N, C-alpha and C positions, 0 to 999 in steps of 0.2 A: 927383172921386174915386169909385171903385167899391168894392164890398165883396162878400163871399161871397154875400149874399142876391141881389145883382145877377146874379152868375154863375149862381146856381140858377135865377132867373127867366128869364134869357136862354136858358140851355141847355135847360130843360124846355119852352120854347115851340117848340123845333125838333122836327119829326116824328121819332118813334122813339127819342128820347133817354130814357135811364133814369139815375137817380142811384143810385150804390152807394157803399158804404164801401170805401175803398182797402184792398187786401189786407194789407199790412204796416204801413200808416201809420195806419189808422183815420180818415183824412180823407175828405171827399166826393170822388167822381170821377163824371164824366158820360160815358156811352158809348152807342154803338149796338151792335147785335148784331155788327157787323163790327169793333168795337174802340173803344178809349177816345179821346175827343176833348179832354177837359180834366180837370184834377185839381188839388186843392189840394196844394201841395208845400212842405213845411217843410224846413229844412236838416238834413242828416245830419252827423255829426262829420267825415267825410271832406270834405264840401263846405266846411265852415268852415275846415278846415286848408288845403285847396287854395286857397281864396279868400284866406286870410291870406298864403300864399306868393306870391300874385299881387298883393298890396297892395290887395285889395278886401275887402268884407265883405258879409254877407247883409243885405238890407233889414229894417227893423224891422216893417213891416206884412205883411199876408197876401200870399202869392205863389201864382199860378196857373200851372200847366204847361199848354201847349197844343201840339198837333201842327201842323206847317206842311208845305207841299207838297214842299219840297226844301231841301237845304243852301244853295243859292243864294238862295232866298226868305228863309231864316233870316238869312243874312248881310245881305241888303238891309234887312230889318225892323230888325235890331239896329243897323245904321248910321243908319237914318232916325229911330228913336225910342229913343235911348239912355237917356233919363230914365225911360221906362216899361217897356222890355223889356231883358232881359239873359239871359245864358247862364252855365253853369258847366262846368268840365272834364268832369263826368259826362255832359253832353249833347254832348260833342265827337263829331262823326260821326253825330249823331242829328237827324232833322228835327223838332226841337221847341225851344221856348224858354220863358222864364219871364216872367210879367207881374207887375209891382208894382201890385197893385190900388189902392193909395192914390195912385198916380201916373198913373192913366189915367182918362179920362172914360167914362161908361157907354156912349155911342154907339160909341166906338172899341172898347171891350171887346166889344160886340155884334158888330161886324164881325169881330174876331179869332176869336170863338167860332163864328160862322157859317162862316167860312172853314175852320176845323178840322172842323166838321160836314160841309161839302161834300166833304171828302176821304174821308169814311167812309160817307156816305149812299148808298143805292142810286141809280143814275143816273136812273131815272124819277122818283123822289121828289125828288131834287135839282133836276131840270129843272122840275118842277111848282112847287117852292118858289121857284126863281129867277123864273119867270114871274109868280107871284102877287105877288112883291115888285118887279116891274119891273126885274129885273137880268139878263135874258136878253141 
């Protein structure tokens, strides 16, 4: 199981990442100059209503939103890890998904956050980071 402190530690270890307070949520968000990579996402009233209409509910524990590379990647991840990853109608057509922090281990969370970072990181910095971590 992971928690918000794990998210913070993982994200802040990536080059160029800054932590900010989300604009209208007041929750932490992690971003590069080129955009946001991960954010704590609580439910909005619309989310709860739409999930109820679908026979689903918002998880009890903390939830992290993350950017993914494409809608196809999103679909594949959701199918592969339904216990830890989910989406909501608000994210339909958006390359992002939600992570149940209490249902994912820290190593997998680190992979997901790093993948989100790679989407926004400058190419040279991303290439150097991948080489340093033997992932080229």
